[in-house]
C-alpha positions in Angstrom: 46.8 92.3 154.6 49.6 94.8 154.9 52.3 94.7 152.3 55.3 94.4 154.6 57.8 94.2 151.8 56.6 97.5 150.4 56.6 99.0 153.9 60.1 97.8 154.6 61.4 99.1 151.3 59.9 102.5 151.8 61.4 102.7 155.4 64.8 101.5 154.2 64.9 103.9 151.3 63.9 106.8 153.5 66.5 105.9 156.2 69.1 105.7 153.4 68.1 109.1 152.1 68.3 110.6 155.6 71.8 109.2 156.1 72.9 110.6 152.8 71.6 114.0 153.6 73.4 114.0 157.0 76.7 112.8 155.4 76.4 115.6 152.8 75.8 118.2 155.5 78.8 116.9 157.5 81.0 117.0 154.4 79.9 120.5 153.5 80.6 121.9 157.0 84.0 120.2 157.1 84.9 121.8 153.9 83.7 125.2 155.2 85.9 124.7 158.3 88.9 123.7 156.2 88.5 126.8 153.9 88.2 129.2 156.9 91.3 131.2 157.9 93.3 130.1 161.0 92.0 131.7 164.1 94.3 134.1 166.1 95.0 132.5 169.4 96.8 134.3 172.2 97.8 132.5 175.4 97.2 134.6 178.4 99.5 134.3 181.4 97.8 134.4 184.8 98.6 137.4 186.9 101.2 136.6 189.5 100.4 137.8 193.0 102.4 140.8 194.1 104.6 140.3 197.1 103.7 142.8 199.8 106.8 142.1 201.8 
């Protein structure tokens, strides 16, 4: 007979490890973003049509 308790524990531990890995990756990338310099953003104005009148 299958040892369902052992199977559940292994699945639970693996899922918990996967969540921890994803959380660490998210934290690392958020820290990379916060440490990066501010981007230079320039707002472009649309061209106004020239009046041919």
